[in-house]
PALOVO-563437 format. One record per residue (C-alpha): residue in three letters; residue number from 1; y, x, z. Coordinates in steps of 0.2 Angstrom, whole numbers. Layout:
% PALOVO-563437
   code   pos   north    east      up
    ALA   NUM       Y       X       Z
...
END
This chain:
% PALOVO-563437
   code   pos   north    east      up
    MET     1     388     274     775
    GLU     2     374     275     762
    ALA     3     380     265     749
    SER     4     401     268     753
    PHE     5     396     286     751
    GLU     6     387     281     732
    VAL     7     404     272     729
    THR     8     414     288     733
    LEU     9     401     299     722
    GLN    10     402     287     707
    MET    11     422     289     708
    ALA    12     423     307     710
    ILE    13     412     311     695
    ALA    14     423     298     686
    VAL    15     438     307     688
    PHE    16     429     325     688
    ALA    17     422     319     669
    GLY    18     438     310     664
    ILE    19     451     324     667
    GLY    20     436     338     661
    ALA    21     438     327     645
    GLN    22     456     326     645
    VAL    23     455     346     646
    LEU    24     442     350     634
    ALA    25     450     337     621
    ALA    26     467     346     623
    TYR    27     460     361     620
    LEU    28     450     355     604
    ARG    29     463     346     597
    VAL    30     455     330     597
    PRO    31     460     313     603
    SER    32     456     313     621
    ILE    33     448     294     619
    VAL    34     433     301     608
    LEU    35     425     313     621
    LEU    36     431     300     637
    LEU    37     419     289     625
    LEU    38     405     300     621
    LEU    39     404     309     638
    GLY    40     405     292     648
    ILE    41     391     286     637
    LEU    42     381     302     640
    LEU    43     384     301     659
    GLY    44     379     281     661
    ALA    45     363     275     661
    ASP    46     357     277     643
    GLY    47     361     296     645
    VAL    48     358     309     661
    GLY    49     362     291     673
    LEU    50     374     298     684
    LEU    51     386     285     683
    HIS    52     380     266     687
    PRO    53     399     257     687
    GLN    54     389     241     693
    LEU    55     388     249     709
    LEU    56     405     247     710
    GLY    57     403     230     711
    THR    58     419     218     710
    GLY    59     429     236     713
    LEU    60     428     238     695
    GLU    61     437     222     691
    VAL    62     449     229     702
    ILE    63     452     246     698
    VAL    64     453     240     678
    ALA    65     466     228     684
    LEU    66     477     238     693
    ALA    67     474     254     680
    THR    68     477     241     666
    ALA    69     493     238     674
    ILE    70     499     256     675
    ILE    71     494     259     659
    LEU    72     504     244     651
    PHE    73     520     249     662
    GLU    74     520     266     654
    GLY    75     520     260     636
    GLY    76     534     247     641
    LEU    77     542     263     647
    ASN    78     542     271     631
    LEU    79     549     256     620
    ASP    80     567     264     614
    LEU    81     574     243     609
    ARG    82     588     254     599
    GLU    83     572     261     590
    LEU    84     562     246     588
    GLY    85     578     237     582
    ARG    86     576     249     564
    VAL    87     558     238     563
    SER    88     561     223     572
    LEU    89     556     211     558
    SER    90     540     221     553
    LEU    91     535     222     571
    GLN    92     538     202     575
    LEU    93     528     199     560
    LEU    94     514     213     566
    VAL    95     514     204     581
    THR    96     514     186     577
    LEU    97     509     184     559
    GLY    98     497     200     559
    THR    99     489     193     576
    LEU   100     482     178     567
    ILE   101     477     186     551
    THR   102     468     197     562
    LEU   103     462     181     574
    ILE   104     453     174     556
    GLY   105     451     187     546
    GLY   106     441     197     559
    SER   107     432     179     565
    MET   108     426     175     548
    ALA   109     419     194     548
    ALA   110     410     190     564
    HIS   111     402     175     559
    TRP   112     398     178     540
    LEU   113     394     196     543
    GLY   114     388     197     562
    GLU   115     381     181     561
    PHE   116     390     176     577
    PRO   117     392     158     580
    TRP   118     410     151     577
    ASN   119     415     150     596
    ILE   120     408     169     599
    ALA   121     417     176     583
    PHE   122     433     168     589
    LEU   123     431     177     606
    TYR   124     428     193     597
    ALA   125     442     192     584
    SER   126     456     189     599
    ILE   127     449     205     607
    VAL   128     450     215     594
    VAL   129     470     211     588
    VAL   130     475     223     600
    THR   131     478     241     595
    GLY   132     484     250     611
    PRO   133     497     262     618
    THR   134     483     272     626
    VAL   135     476     277     610
    ILE   136     491     279     598
    SER   137     504     287     607
    PRO   138     492     301     611
    LEU   139     488     304     593
    LEU   140     504     300     588
    LYS   141     510     313     597
    GLN   142     497     326     592
    ILE   143     501     323     574
    ASN   144     519     321     574
    VAL   145     519     307     560
    ASP   146     535     302     553
    ARG   147     546     292     566
    GLN   148     548     277     560
    VAL   149     530     274     557
    ALA   150     527     281     575
    THR   151     538     269     582
    LEU   152     530     255     574
    LEU   153     514     257     578
    GLU   154     519     262     597
    GLY   155     529     244     597
    GLU   156     514     236     590
    GLY   157     502     243     601
    VAL   158     511     242     618
    ILE   159     520     224     613
    ILE   160     501     216     607
    ASP   161     491     222     621
    PRO   162     498     209     634
    VAL   163     499     196     616
    GLY   164     482     200     612
    ALA   165     474     200     630
    ILE   166     482     181     633
    LEU   167     474     175     617
    ALA   168     459     182     623
    PHE   169     458     173     640
    VAL   170     466     156     630
    VAL   171     450     158     621
    LEU   172     439     161     633
    ASP   173     445     147     642
    THR   174     444     135     628
    ILE   175     427     139     626
    VAL   176     419     138     643
    ASN   177     431     122     649
    GLY   178     424     114     632
    ASP   179     442     109     627
    ALA   180     446     112     608
    ASP   181     462     106     605
    PRO   182     473     119     597
    VAL   183     489     111     607
    ASN   184     484     115     624
    ALA   185     477     132     619
    ILE   186     497     137     613
    ILE   187     503     128     628
    GLY   188     493     139     639
    LEU   189     497     154     627
    LEU   190     517     151     629
    MET   191     516     148     647
    ARG   192     509     166     651
    LEU   193     518     174     639
    GLY   194     534     166     646
    ILE   195     529     167     666
    GLY   196     525     184     663
    GLY   197     541     189     652
    ALA   198     551     182     667
    ILE   199     542     188     681
    GLY   200     543     205     672
    ALA   201     562     204     668
    ALA   202     569     201     683
    GLY   203     557     215     691
    GLY   204     562     227     679
    TYR   205     578     224     685
    PHE   206     575     226     702
    MET   207     566     241     701
    SER   208     581     250     690
    LEU   209     593     246     705
    ILE   210     581     253     716
    PHE   211     585     268     706
    LYS   212     601     267     704
    ARG   213     608     262     722
    ALA   214     595     268     735
    LYS   215     604     283     737
    VAL   216     594     288     755
    LEU   217     578     289     744
    SER   218     570     305     736
    SER   219     566     303     717
    GLU   220     547     306     723
    LEU   221     549     291     733
    LYS   222     557     281     723
    ASN   223     544     281     711
    LEU   224     530     276     724
    VAL   225     542     262     727
    VAL   226     542     257     707
    LEU   227     522     258     708
    ALA   228     521     247     723
    VAL   229     534     235     715
    LEU   230     526     234     699
    TRP   231     508     231     707
    SER   232     516     216     720
    LEU   233     523     209     703
    PHE   234     507     209     693
    THR   235     499     202     708
    LEU   236     513     189     708
    ALA   237     512     184     690
    GLN   238     492     184     693
    MET   239     493     171     708
    ILE   240     504     160     697
    ARG   241     498     158     681
    SER   242     480     170     677
    GLU   243     480     183     665
    SER   244     502     182     664
    GLY   245     501     199     674
    VAL   246     499     208     658
    MET   247     515     202     651
    THR   248     525     206     669
    THR   249     522     224     667
    VAL   250     526     229     648
    VAL   251     542     218     651
    ALA   252     546     226     668
    GLY   253     543     243     660
    ALA   254     556     239     644
    VAL   255     567     233     655
    PHE   256     569     247     665
    ALA   257     569     258     651
    ASN   258     582     252     644
    SER   259     593     249     661
    SER   260     600     267     659
    VAL   261     594     273     673
    PRO   262     597     289     682
    GLU   263     583     302     686
    GLU   264     572     292     674
    ARG   265     562     309     668
    SER   266     555     308     685
    LEU   267     547     292     685
    ARG   268     543     294     667
    SER   269     533     310     673
    PHE   270     527     302     687
    LYS   271     520     287     675
    GLY   272     514     297     664
    GLN   273     502     307     675
    LEU   274     494     293     682
    THR   275     492     283     666
    ILE   276     480     299     658
    LEU   277     471     298     676
    SER   278     469     281     673
    VAL   279     465     279     656
    SER   280     453     291     660
    VAL   281     443     285     675
    LEU   282     442     268     663
    PHE   283     434     274     647
    ILE   284     421     284     655
    LEU   285     417     269     669
    LEU   286     417     258     654
    ALA   287     407     268     642
    ALA   288     395     273     657
    ASP   289     392     254     657
    LEU   290     386     249     638
    SER   291     370     249     635
    ILE   292     368     257     617
    ALA   293     353     247     616
    SER   294     362     232     613
    VAL   295     371     241     600
    PHE   296     358     244     590
    ALA   297     352     227     591
    LEU   298     369     223     583
    GLY   299     361     226     567
    TRP   300     369     231     551
    GLY   301     379     215     550
    SER   302     389     219     564
    LEU   303     393     237     556
    PHE   304     399     226     541
    THR   305     411     216     554
    VAL   306     419     231     559
    LEU   307     420     240     542
    VAL   308     428     224     536
    LEU   309     440     222     550
    MET   310     446     240     546
    PHE   311     446     243     527
    VAL   312     451     224     521
    VAL   313     459     213     537
    ARG   314     470     228     541
    PRO   315     477     233     524
    ILE   316     478     214     521
    ASN   317     490     213     536
    ILE   318     500     227     534
    LEU   319     503     221     516
    CYS   320     509     204     523
    CYS   321     518     212     537
    THR   322     529     225     529
    TRP   323     531     218     512
    LYS   324     551     218     513
    SER   325     551     231     523
    ASN   326     560     247     518
    LEU   327     543     256     520
    ASN   328     536     268     505
    TRP   329     519     265     498
    ARG   330     512     281     509
    GLN   331     521     276     526
    LYS   332     511     256     521
    LEU   333     494     264     517
    PHE   334     495     275     534
    LEU   335     497     261     544
    SER   336     484     251     534
    TRP   337     471     266     540
    VAL   338     478     269     557
    ALA   339     473     253     572
    PRO   340     462     261     583
    ARG   341     455     250     598
    GLY   342     459     255     617
    ILE   343     457     251     632
    VAL   344     463     233     635
    SER   345     450     229     624
    ALA   346     435     238     632
    SER   347     440     232     648
    VAL   348     444     214     642
    ALA   349     427     214     633
    SER   350     418     220     649
    LEU   351     424     207     659
    PHE   352     422     194     649
    ALA   353     402     199     647
    ILE   354     403     194     667
    LEU   355     410     180     666
    LEU   356     400     172     650
    THR   357     384     176     658
    GLN   358     388     170     676
    ARG   359     393     153     667
    GLY   360     377     153     658
    ILE   361     383     156     639
    ASN   362     374     167     627
    GLY   363     383     183     617
    GLY   364     392     190     633
    ASP   365     382     207     630
    SER   366     383     205     612
    ILE   367     402     204     612
    LYS   368     403     220     624
    ALA   369     393     229     613
    LEU   370     402     223     597
    VAL   371     419     228     602
    PHE   372     414     246     608
    LEU   373     406     249     593
    THR   374     423     245     585
    ILE   375     432     255     598
    ILE   376     419     270     593
    MET   377     421     268     574
    THR   378     440     265     574
    VAL   379     442     280     586
    VAL   380     432     291     579
    CYS   381     435     286     560
    GLN   382     454     285     563
    GLY   383     458     296     576
    LEU   384     449     312     570
    THR   385     456     309     550
    ALA   386     475     302     556
    GLY   387     483     320     555
    TRP   388     473     324     540
    VAL   389     478     307     529
    ALA   390     494     309     537
    LYS   391     498     327     530
    CYS   392     489     321     513
    LEU   393     504     306     513
    ARG   394     516     319     518
    ILE   395     522     308     531
    THR   396     522     321     547
    SER   397     541     324     555
    GLN   398     538     339     548
    GLN   399     546     331     531
    ALA   400     558     322     541
    THR   401     576     324     534
    GLY   402     593     324     541
    ALA   403     601     331     554
    VAL   404     611     330     571
    ILE   405     624     345     572
    VAL   406     634     350     588
    GLY   407     651     357     585
    CYS   408     665     348     573
    ASN   409     671     366     567
    PRO   410     674     372     549
    LEU   411     656     381     547
    SER   412     648     363     553
    LEU   413     658     352     543
    LEU   414     653     363     527
    ILE   415     633     362     531
    ALA   416     637     343     536
    ARG   417     643     338     518
    PHE   418     630     348     510
    PHE   419     616     337     519
    GLN   420     627     321     514
    GLU   421     629     325     497
    ARG   422     608     325     497
    GLY   423     608     307     505
    GLU   424     602     314     522
    ASN   425     607     305     537
    VAL   426     622     317     548
    VAL   427     629     315     564
    LEU   428     641     326     570
    ILE   429     645     327     591
    ASP   430     661     334     599
    THR   431     672     330     613
    ASP   432     687     338     604
    PRO   433     700     323     597
    GLU   434     707     335     582
    SER   435     690     340     579
    VAL   436     682     324     579
    ALA   437     696     316     567
    GLN   438     694     332     555
    ALA   439     676     327     554
    GLU   440     680     309     552
    ALA   441     693     313     539
    GLN   442     679     318     528
    ASN   443     671     302     530
    LEU   444     657     311     541
    ARG   445     651     301     554
    VAL   446     654     310     573
    ILE   447     651     304     591
    ALA   448     665     309     602
    SER   449     653     313     618
    SER   450     646     327     628
    ALA   451     630     331     618
    LEU   452     622     337     635
    ASP   453     621     316     639
    GLY   454     604     312     632
    GLU   455     610     295     629
    VAL   456     622     302     616
    LEU   457     607     312     606
    GLU   458     598     294     607
    GLU   459     613     285     600
    ALA   460     613     300     586
    GLY   461     596     296     582
    LEU   462     589     312     584
    ALA   463     573     305     589
    SER   464     572     302     568
    MET   465     580     317     562
    GLY   466     572     332     555
    THR   467     585     345     563
    PHE   468     594     348     578
    LEU   469     609     361     575
    ALA   470     620     368     592
    MET   471     633     377     585
    THR   472     649     377     597
    SER   473     660     392     597
    ASN   474     650     394     618
    GLY   475     632     402     613
    GLU   476     625     401     630
    VAL   477     628     381     630
    ASN   478     622     380     611
    PHE   479     605     386     618
    VAL   480     606     375     633
    LEU   481     608     363     622
    ALA   482     595     366     609
    GLN   483     583     369     624
    ARG   484     585     352     631
    ALA   485     584     344     612
    ALA   486     568     352     612
    GLU   487     561     346     626
    GLU   488     568     327     625
    PHE   489     567     324     608
    ASN   490     553     335     601
    PRO   491     562     338     583
    PRO   492     553     347     571
    ARG   493     568     362     569
    VAL   494     579     365     582
    LEU   495     592     380     579
    ALA   496     606     384     588
    VAL   497     620     401     587
    PHE   498     619     411     603
    PRO   499     621     429     607
    ARG   500     604     441     607
    ASP   501     599     439     625
    PRO   502     582     445     630
    GLN   503     580     431     644
    ALA   504     585     417     630
    ASN   505     572     425     617
    GLY   506     560     426     630
    SER   507     561     409     636
    ALA   508     545     398     638
    ASN   509     553     385     625
    ASN   510     552     395     608
    LYS   511     556     381     598
    VAL   512     573     386     597
    SER   513     577     397     585
    GLN   514     593     408     582
    ALA   515     603     400     566
    PHE   516     608     408     552
    VAL   517     609     428     557
    SER   518     606     436     574
    ASP   519     624     437     584
    LEU   520     633     427     571
    ALA   521     651     428     575
    ILE   522     655     409     574
    LYS   523     674     411     579
    THR   524     677     423     564
    TRP   525     669     415     551
    ASN   526     678     398     556
    GLU   527     694     408     553
    TYR   528     687     416     537
    LEU   529     685     398     531
    ASN   530     702     391     538
    ASP   531     712     405     530
    GLY   532     703     404     513
    ARG   533     696     422     515
    VAL   534     675     417     508
    LYS   535     668     413     492
    LEU   536     652     400     492
    GLY   537     637     406     484
    THR   538     621     404     481
    THR   539     606     414     472
    THR   540     588     410     467
    LEU   541     576     424     471
    SER   542     565     429     456
    GLU   543     547     437     457
    SER   544     554     450     446
    ASP   545     568     456     458
    PHE   546     562     448     475
    ALA   547     561     466     482
    SER   548     579     472     477
    GLN   549     588     455     481
    GLN   550     580     454     498
    GLU   551     586     471     501
    HIS   552     603     470     494
    ILE   553     607     452     503
    GLN   554     600     460     520
    GLU   555     612     474     517
    LYS   556     627     461     514
    ILE   557     620     452     532
    ARG   558     619     468     540
    THR   559     638     473     535
    GLY   560     646     456     541
    VAL   561     652     452     524
    LEU   562     638     438     520
    VAL   563     630     424     530
    PRO   564     615     413     521
    LEU   565     617     395     529
    LEU   566     603     386     519
    VAL   567     589     388     509
    GLU   568     582     374     496
    ARG   569     562     378     495
    GLY   570     551     363     486
    GLU   571     566     352     485
    ARG   572     570     354     502
    LEU   573     586     360     510
    GLN   574     584     367     526
    ILE   575     595     376     538
    ILE   576     590     396     539
    PRO   577     585     402     555
    ALA   578     589     421     557
    ASN   579     569     423     557
    ARG   580     564     416     541
    GLU   581     555     424     529
    TRP   582     561     421     511
    GLU   583     549     417     498
    VAL   584     549     419     478
    GLY   585     559     402     472
    ASP   586     571     399     486
    ARG   587     588     396     483
    ILE   588     598     404     494
    ILE   589     616     394     500
    TYR   590     627     406     507
    LEU   591     645     411     514
    LEU   592     652     427     507
    HIS   593     668     436     515
    ASP   594     682     440     503
    SER   595     692     452     509
    ARG   596     708     449     498
    PRO   597     723     448     505
    ASN   598     730     431     506
    LEU   599     746     435     494
    LEU   600     736     442     484
    LYS   601     726     427     481
    ARG   602     740     416     481
    LEU   603     747     425     464
    SER   604     732     425     458
    GLY   605     734     407     459
    ALA   606     721     402     472
    SER   607     725     392     487
    GLN   608     720     388     506
    SER   609     718     370     503
    THR   610     706     375     487
    PRO   611     690     366     488
    LEU   612     674     379     491
    VAL   613     665     378     475
    LEU   614     645     383     474
    GLU   615     646     397     463
    LYS   616     635     412     459
    LEU   617     644     425     464
    PRO   618     642     444     454
    GLU   619     644     452     471
    VAL   620     627     446     477
    GLU   621     619     443     459
    GLU   622     623     462     452
    VAL   623     608     471     461
    PRO   624     616     490     458
    LEU   625     606     499     449
    GLY   626     601     512     460
    LYS   627     594     502     473
    THR   628     577     498     463
    PRO   629     571     514     461
    GLN   630     577     518     479
    LEU   631     568     506     486
    SER   632     553     511     475
    ALA   633     554     527     484
    SER   634     553     523     502
    ASP   635     539     511     499
    ALA   636     530     526     491
    SER   637     533     535     505
    VAL   638     529     523     517
    SER   639     512     520     510
END
């Protein structure tokens, strides 16, 4: 009873400490793995001595294996094949050529700087070729980096995990059995990848069938069935060929995620929670099992080994693998900087230390210490600075361009043309065939479908767009669409044309902003555009007349004769939210109602088909002289 209570106590402490670290990390807005590592070391034998993972015995290996299966499956779920297709060449090179560069570079550094024998140096390098989604995904969500970069980093982290883990086991097998034939090693690697991939593909398809056809099962029970099938697939692959199970879990997740499964959001949420729990417990247990003395015993050579891995090997890796990509130098520099190692490296290193010791081979504890030193340095240095680096390089998602616009009407087509003329990607969505035809006639990309379908928004590329705008004639529908877009895709700017509804404005989802002005009469302005009763104007807010200009424009907005559409600030064009605070230097693009009768306009030479021309309009540029003193007087009375 005493032994069982000790194990129970160890697990309870690990769970409590892990979740506590996650909560504190969310509050402090730092990568959770940093606190998990520090707290695990603090609770371990070299700290206060509360956690002793060795008491779990072989149970620790079981926990590591099953938890890793969940983590990698969740990583596979997040693989979007359409997104990966945009960076497929670079990703393929990172997983193949990049793995080889890291393996060779890391082993050379470990041998020459860390003074490890070649076999142990290769084993270390094979363990640290992985980056790991458990560190990358939370980090990218926190800093909101450019979507193309995020897709490449996430794809690398998920796909390279099983490749690296299997590679490490092949190297270990070569060391233990003394077989130095590279052909046998390559065959072993390919067999594990092939067997794991085949079982994972079949298993992922089987899981998707369960979700699609098992109508009698509740969504909660389906989630548990998928978990049971996942662990069964992992075990089956391990039985057929050792260490092929890691590939099985990733492929199963990817196949399932790309099978158009209903209620997939429920499974993602469930697996996401399990992943957080698994990562928290594993990092606490593995860090607690680390001997700090063994890390310090490595000496300066091992520190230089990790620095070379970070600042020499990784940049060479990125340079070679993205040479012919469309990534700019800022994106490549960020990719070179961010490559933190995660739970797969830690778990494999811990397991290898045990196996090498059992076989009487020296170096197991040293490898574990060096791998954990690599994890600590990469996570702390890169994890804590990634957000700052992304902002300095200007590759955060706030700088993302392009727009997805729901509703093909004259007003939305006008806005879409402005984005298109600046070379930004624009996609419109509508169900009305006539409206779709009008958009296509103007060479605008349009999807004839409902924006309520998440797959349609994915097809439109909302994940990589800077703006989502819902502006159909139904304000309530617009707000619902914007809410869903914000929840599922989280673009930097989410706007909608919707009525001033207290319930809507008080929504928990405060990412949705009213577009243009409050209570925009969108039907009326579309009629104005169809009838040619508008002028398209632009004005720049100057420092000398800023207050009077702003008051003059706001007065025209209040009287309903002017609608501000876009603002150009710092060479960036954005749709104006109703609550936008204007600044000196802003260039405002607006529509002004032209109330002249159609007959008068035709007599003056104007035509309904005459295209709108962007111009400075005297109605807005010429501020009445009485405005300035009147404004000054009112300001004086307020002060």
